[in-house]
DSSP file (Angstrom, degrees, kcal/mol; ACC not computed):
  #  RESIDUE AA STRUCTURE BP1 BP2  ACC     N-H-->O    O-->H-N    N-H-->O    O-->H-N    TCO  KAPPA ALPHA  PHI   PSI    X-CA   Y-CA   Z-CA
    1    1 A M              0   0    0      0, 0.0     2,-0.4     0, 0.0     0, 0.0   0.000 360.0 360.0 360.0 135.6    5.7  -35.4   42.6
    2    2 A L        -     0   0    0     28,-0.0     2,-0.4    44,-0.0    28,-0.1  -0.781 360.0-167.4 -92.8 136.3    2.5  -37.0   43.9
    3    3 A V        -     0   0    0     -2,-0.4    28,-3.0    26,-0.4     2,-0.3  -0.984   6.1-170.1-123.5 133.6    2.3  -40.8   43.5
    4    4 A V  B     -a   31   0A   0     -2,-0.4     2,-0.4    26,-0.2    28,-0.2  -0.870  12.2-145.9-124.2 157.0   -1.0  -42.6   44.0
    5    5 A M        +     0   0    0     26,-2.3     2,-0.3    -2,-0.3    30,-0.1  -0.962  19.2 175.6-120.1 139.2   -2.1  -46.2   44.3
    6    6 A T        -     0   0    0     -2,-0.4     2,-0.3    30,-0.1    32,-0.1  -0.876  30.3-106.8-132.7 169.2   -5.3  -47.7   43.1
    7    7 A S        -     0   0    0     30,-0.8     5,-0.1    -2,-0.3     7,-0.1  -0.675  10.5-145.3 -94.2 151.2   -6.8  -51.2   42.9
    8    8 A Q  S    S+     0   0    0     -2,-0.3     2,-0.2    30,-0.1    -1,-0.1   0.538  77.2  88.2 -89.1  -8.3   -7.1  -53.2   39.6
    9    9 A T  S >  S-     0   0    0      1,-0.1     3,-0.9    29,-0.0    -2,-0.1  -0.578  81.3-127.6 -90.5 154.7  -10.4  -54.7   40.8
   10   10 A L  T 3  S+     0   0    0      1,-0.3    -1,-0.1    -2,-0.2    -3,-0.1   0.885 108.7  28.2 -66.5 -38.7  -13.8  -53.1   40.2
   11   11 A Y  T 3  S+     0   0    0      2,-0.0     2,-0.4    67,-0.0    -1,-0.3  -0.342  93.3 128.3-119.6  50.9  -14.8  -53.4   43.9
   12   12 A G    <   -     0   0    0     -3,-0.9     2,-0.4    24,-0.1    -5,-0.3  -0.879  40.7-157.1-112.2 140.3  -11.4  -53.2   45.6
   13   13 A R        -     0   0    0     -2,-0.4     2,-0.4    -7,-0.1    23,-0.2  -0.926  20.9-123.9-113.5 138.6  -10.4  -50.9   48.4
   14   14 A I        +     0   0    0     21,-2.7    20,-2.6    -2,-0.4     2,-0.3  -0.663  29.3 174.2 -82.5 130.7   -6.7  -50.0   49.1
   15   15 A D    >   +     0   0    0     -2,-0.4     3,-0.9    18,-0.2     4,-0.3  -0.829   6.8 175.1-136.6  98.6   -5.4  -50.8   52.6
   16   16 A M  T 3   +     0   0    0     -2,-0.3    10,-0.3     1,-0.2     9,-0.1   0.361  69.3  76.7 -85.2   6.0   -1.7  -50.1   52.8
   17   17 A N  T 3  S+     0   0    0      1,-0.1    -1,-0.2     5,-0.1     3,-0.0   0.456  79.2  72.3 -92.8  -1.0   -1.6  -50.8   56.6
   18   18 A V  S <  S+     0   0    0     -3,-0.9     2,-0.3     1,-0.1    -2,-0.1   0.946  98.7  28.2 -82.9 -50.7   -1.9  -54.6   56.3
   19   19 A Y  S  > S-     0   0    0     -4,-0.3     4,-2.0     1,-0.1     3,-0.4  -0.758  81.2-109.5-116.6 159.1    1.6  -55.7   55.0
   20   20 A T  H  > S+     0   0    0     -2,-0.3     4,-2.4     1,-0.2     5,-0.2   0.871 114.5  55.5 -55.1 -44.7    5.1  -54.3   55.3
   21   21 A P  H  > S+     0   0    0      0, 0.0     4,-1.9     0, 0.0    -1,-0.2   0.904 109.3  48.4 -58.9 -38.5    5.4  -53.2   51.6
   22   22 A G  H  > S+     0   0    0     -3,-0.4     4,-2.3     2,-0.2    -2,-0.2   0.901 109.6  51.8 -65.3 -40.7    2.2  -51.1   52.0
   23   23 A K  H  X S+     0   0    0     -4,-2.0     4,-2.2     1,-0.2    -1,-0.2   0.878 109.0  51.1 -63.3 -37.7    3.4  -49.6   55.2
   24   24 A K  H  X S+     0   0    0     -4,-2.4     4,-1.7     2,-0.2    -1,-0.2   0.885 107.8  52.6 -66.7 -38.0    6.7  -48.6   53.4
   25   25 A L  H  X>S+     0   0    0     -4,-1.9     5,-2.4     2,-0.2     4,-0.6   0.914 109.1  49.9 -62.9 -41.9    4.7  -47.0   50.6
   26   26 A L  H ><5S+     0   0    0     -4,-2.3     3,-1.1   -10,-0.3    -2,-0.2   0.915 108.3  52.7 -60.8 -43.3    2.7  -45.0   53.2
   27   27 A E  H 3<5S+     0   0    0     -4,-2.2    -1,-0.2     1,-0.3    -2,-0.2   0.843 106.8  53.2 -61.5 -33.0    6.0  -43.9   54.8
   28   28 A M  H 3<5S-     0   0    0     -4,-1.7    -1,-0.3    -5,-0.1    -2,-0.2   0.613 123.7-106.1 -78.2 -11.8    7.2  -42.7   51.3
   29   29 A G  T <<5 +     0   0    0     -3,-1.1   -26,-0.4    -4,-0.6    -3,-0.2   0.627  57.6 164.9  99.7  14.3    4.0  -40.6   50.9
   30   30 A V      < -     0   0    0     -5,-2.4     3,-0.3   -28,-0.1    -1,-0.3  -0.477  27.5-141.7 -66.2 133.2    2.1  -42.7   48.4
   31   31 A L  B     +a    4   0A   0    -28,-3.0   -26,-2.3    -2,-0.2    -1,-0.1  -0.509  66.3  69.4 -93.0 161.1   -1.6  -41.5   48.3
   32   32 A G    >   +     0   0    0      1,-0.3     3,-1.8   -28,-0.2   -18,-0.3   0.398  51.4 156.4 116.0   0.2   -4.7  -43.6   47.9
   33   33 A N  T 3  S+     0   0    0     -3,-0.3    -1,-0.3     1,-0.3   -18,-0.2  -0.357  74.8   8.0 -61.2 135.1   -5.0  -45.5   51.2
   34   34 A Y  T 3  S+     0   0    0    -20,-2.6     2,-0.3     1,-0.3    -1,-0.3   0.629 102.2 124.4  68.1  18.4   -8.6  -46.6   52.0
   35   35 A T    <   -     0   0    0     -3,-1.8   -21,-2.7   -30,-0.1    -1,-0.3  -0.714  47.5-162.7-103.4 159.9   -9.8  -45.5   48.6
   36   36 A D        +     0   0    0     -2,-0.3     2,-0.2   -23,-0.2   -24,-0.1  -0.125  39.6 139.6-130.1  36.9  -11.7  -47.5   46.0
   37   37 A M        -     0   0    0     -5,-0.1   -30,-0.8     1,-0.1    33,-0.1  -0.519  54.2-116.6 -78.9 147.3  -11.3  -45.4   42.9
   38   38 A T     >  -     0   0    0     -2,-0.2     4,-2.5    31,-0.1     5,-0.2  -0.449  31.9-108.3 -72.5 159.1  -10.6  -47.0   39.5
   39   39 A P  H  > S+     0   0    0      0, 0.0     4,-2.2     0, 0.0     5,-0.2   0.882 120.3  53.1 -56.8 -38.4   -7.2  -46.2   38.0
   40   40 A E  H  > S+     0   0    0      2,-0.2     4,-2.1     1,-0.2     5,-0.2   0.906 110.0  46.8 -64.8 -41.8   -9.0  -44.0   35.4
   41   41 A T  H  > S+     0   0    0      1,-0.2     4,-2.8     2,-0.2     5,-0.2   0.914 112.0  50.3 -65.7 -43.6  -10.9  -42.0   38.0
   42   42 A A  H  X S+     0   0    0     -4,-2.5     4,-2.6     2,-0.2     5,-0.2   0.888 109.5  52.2 -62.6 -39.0   -7.8  -41.5   40.1
   43   43 A Y  H  X S+     0   0    0     -4,-2.2     4,-2.3    -5,-0.2    -2,-0.2   0.939 113.3  42.5 -62.4 -48.5   -5.8  -40.3   37.0
   44   44 A I  H  X S+     0   0    0     -4,-2.1     4,-2.6     2,-0.2    -2,-0.2   0.903 114.6  51.1 -67.1 -41.1   -8.5  -37.7   36.1
   45   45 A K  H  X S+     0   0    0     -4,-2.8     4,-2.8     2,-0.2    -2,-0.2   0.931 111.9  46.8 -62.3 -45.2   -8.9  -36.6   39.8
   46   46 A L  H  X S+     0   0    0     -4,-2.6     4,-2.6    -5,-0.2    -2,-0.2   0.910 112.5  49.7 -63.6 -42.2   -5.2  -36.1   40.2
   47   47 A A  H  X S+     0   0    0     -4,-2.3     4,-1.5    -5,-0.2    -2,-0.2   0.919 113.4  46.5 -61.8 -43.7   -4.9  -34.2   37.0
   48   48 A W  H  X S+     0   0    0     -4,-2.6     4,-0.8     2,-0.2    -2,-0.2   0.926 113.4  48.4 -65.6 -44.6   -7.8  -32.0   38.0
   49   49 A L  H >X S+     0   0    0     -4,-2.8     4,-2.2     1,-0.2     3,-0.8   0.923 111.3  49.4 -62.2 -44.7   -6.5  -31.4   41.5
   50   50 A L  H 3< S+     0   0    0     -4,-2.6    -1,-0.2     1,-0.2    -2,-0.2   0.782 111.6  49.5 -68.7 -25.8   -3.0  -30.5   40.2
   51   51 A S  H 3< S+     0   0    0     -4,-1.5    -1,-0.2    -5,-0.2    -2,-0.2   0.600 121.9  33.0 -86.8  -8.8   -4.3  -28.1   37.7
   52   52 A N  H << S+     0   0    0     -4,-0.8     2,-0.3    -3,-0.8    -2,-0.2   0.558 119.5  37.4-119.6 -12.6   -6.5  -26.3   40.2
   53   53 A Y  S  < S-     0   0    0     -4,-2.2    -1,-0.1    -5,-0.2     2,-0.1  -0.923  83.1 -96.9-137.2 160.1   -4.6  -26.5   43.5
   54   54 A K     >  -     0   0    0     -2,-0.3     4,-2.7     1,-0.1     3,-0.3  -0.376  49.4-100.3 -69.9 159.5   -1.1  -26.3   44.8
   55   55 A K  H  > S+     0   0    0      1,-0.2     4,-2.3     2,-0.2     5,-0.1   0.863 120.4  49.5 -54.2 -45.0    0.6  -29.6   45.4
   56   56 A E  H  > S+     0   0    0      1,-0.2     4,-1.6     2,-0.2    -1,-0.2   0.886 113.4  46.0 -65.4 -39.0    0.1  -29.7   49.2
   57   57 A E  H  > S+     0   0    0     -3,-0.3     4,-2.2     2,-0.2    -1,-0.2   0.897 111.6  52.1 -69.9 -40.1   -3.7  -28.9   48.9
   58   58 A A  H  X S+     0   0    0     -4,-2.7     4,-1.7     1,-0.2    -2,-0.2   0.888 106.9  54.5 -61.1 -39.4   -4.1  -31.5   46.1
   59   59 A K  H  X S+     0   0    0     -4,-2.3     4,-0.6    -5,-0.2    -1,-0.2   0.897 110.3  45.6 -61.0 -42.0   -2.4  -34.1   48.3
   60   60 A K  H  < S+     0   0    0     -4,-1.6     3,-0.4     1,-0.2    -2,-0.2   0.886 115.0  47.1 -68.2 -39.6   -5.0  -33.4   51.1
   61   61 A L  H >< S+     0   0    0     -4,-2.2     3,-1.5     1,-0.2    -2,-0.2   0.708  92.7  77.7 -78.8 -20.5   -7.9  -33.4   48.7
   62   62 A F  H 3< S+     0   0    0     -4,-1.7    -1,-0.2     1,-0.3    -2,-0.1   0.884  96.2  46.5 -59.7 -39.5   -7.0  -36.6   46.9
   63   63 A G  T 3< S+     0   0    0     -4,-0.6     2,-0.3    -3,-0.4    -1,-0.3   0.449  98.2  90.1 -83.2   0.4   -8.2  -38.9   49.7
   64   64 A K  S <  S-     0   0    0     -3,-1.5     2,-0.8    -4,-0.1     5,-0.1  -0.761  83.4-116.6 -99.7 144.6  -11.5  -37.0   50.1
   65   65 A D        +     0   0    0     -2,-0.3    -2,-0.1     1,-0.2    -3,-0.1  -0.687  42.3 163.6 -77.9 110.8  -14.7  -37.8   48.3
   66   66 A L  S    S+     0   0    0     -2,-0.8    -1,-0.2    -4,-0.1    -4,-0.0   0.811  76.5   5.9 -98.0 -36.7  -15.4  -34.7   46.1
   67   67 A R  S    S-     0   0    0      0, 0.0    -2,-0.1     0, 0.0    -1,-0.0   0.000 117.7 -75.2-140.8  31.3  -18.0  -36.0   43.6
   68   68 A G  S    S+     0   0    0      2,-0.1    -3,-0.1     1,-0.0     3,-0.0   0.648  93.0 125.1  85.8  14.8  -18.9  -39.6   44.6
   69   69 A E        +     0   0    0      1,-0.1     2,-0.4    -5,-0.1   -33,-0.2   0.644  67.6  52.9 -83.4 -14.0  -15.6  -41.2   43.4
   70   70 A I  S    S-     0   0    0    -35,-0.1     2,-0.2   -33,-0.1    -2,-0.1  -0.988  83.0-135.0-122.8 127.1  -14.8  -42.8   46.8
   71   71 A S        -     0   0    0     -2,-0.4     3,-0.1     1,-0.1   -35,-0.1  -0.496   6.4-140.3 -77.6 146.7  -17.4  -45.0   48.5
   72   72 A D  S    S+     0   0    0      1,-0.2     2,-0.3    -2,-0.2    -1,-0.1   0.902  86.7   3.0 -67.8 -41.4  -18.1  -44.5   52.2
   73   73 A R        -     0   0    0     -3,-0.0     2,-0.7     2,-0.0    -1,-0.2  -0.949  66.7-125.4-141.6 157.8  -18.3  -48.3   52.6
   74   74 A S        -     0   0    0     -2,-0.3     2,-0.1    -3,-0.1   -61,-0.0  -0.913  34.9-153.0-105.4 103.6  -17.9  -51.4   50.5
   75   75 A E    >   -     0   0    0     -2,-0.7     3,-1.4     1,-0.1     4,-0.4  -0.468  19.7-123.7 -80.4 148.0  -21.2  -53.3   51.0
   76   76 A K  G >> S+     0   0    0      1,-0.3     3,-1.2     2,-0.2     4,-0.8   0.768 105.3  71.2 -63.3 -26.2  -21.3  -57.1   50.7
   77   77 A E  G 34 S+     0   0    0      1,-0.3     3,-0.4     2,-0.2    -1,-0.3   0.805  91.4  59.7 -61.0 -28.1  -24.0  -56.9   48.0
   78   78 A F  G <4 S+     0   0    0     -3,-1.4     3,-0.4     1,-0.2    -1,-0.3   0.769 105.3  48.3 -69.5 -25.1  -21.4  -55.5   45.6
   79   79 A F  T <4 S+     0   0    0     -3,-1.2    -1,-0.2    -4,-0.4    -2,-0.2   0.608 101.9  63.3 -91.8 -13.0  -19.3  -58.6   45.9
   80   80 A L     <        0   0    0     -4,-0.8    -1,-0.2    -3,-0.4    -2,-0.1  -0.151 360.0 360.0-105.2  38.2  -22.2  -61.1   45.4
   81   81 A V              0   0    0     -3,-0.4    -1,-0.2     0, 0.0    -2,-0.1   0.451 360.0 360.0 -82.3 360.0  -23.1  -60.2   41.8
C-alpha cells in the first residue's frame, strides 16, 4: 500500500528531513517529501498513477512533476499576499 503526506496549507512544502517523526515516516516509506501538492491533487494523482502503473512505478512517479502539480520552488511572493 502506498501512503502519502501532503500539507494542509495552500503554499506549504513537505520536508520530512527536519524532525525525527518525519525521518521515521521516510524510513517507513511515506511518499510526498519536498512536494507542495494540495491533498486533493495528491489524491487524484495517486489514484491515476495506481490505475495506470504498477505500484513500484507509481511510487517513483508520485514525487515527479507530471502536469504542473509540484512547484520547482516556493517563491517569497506567494507568501506575501
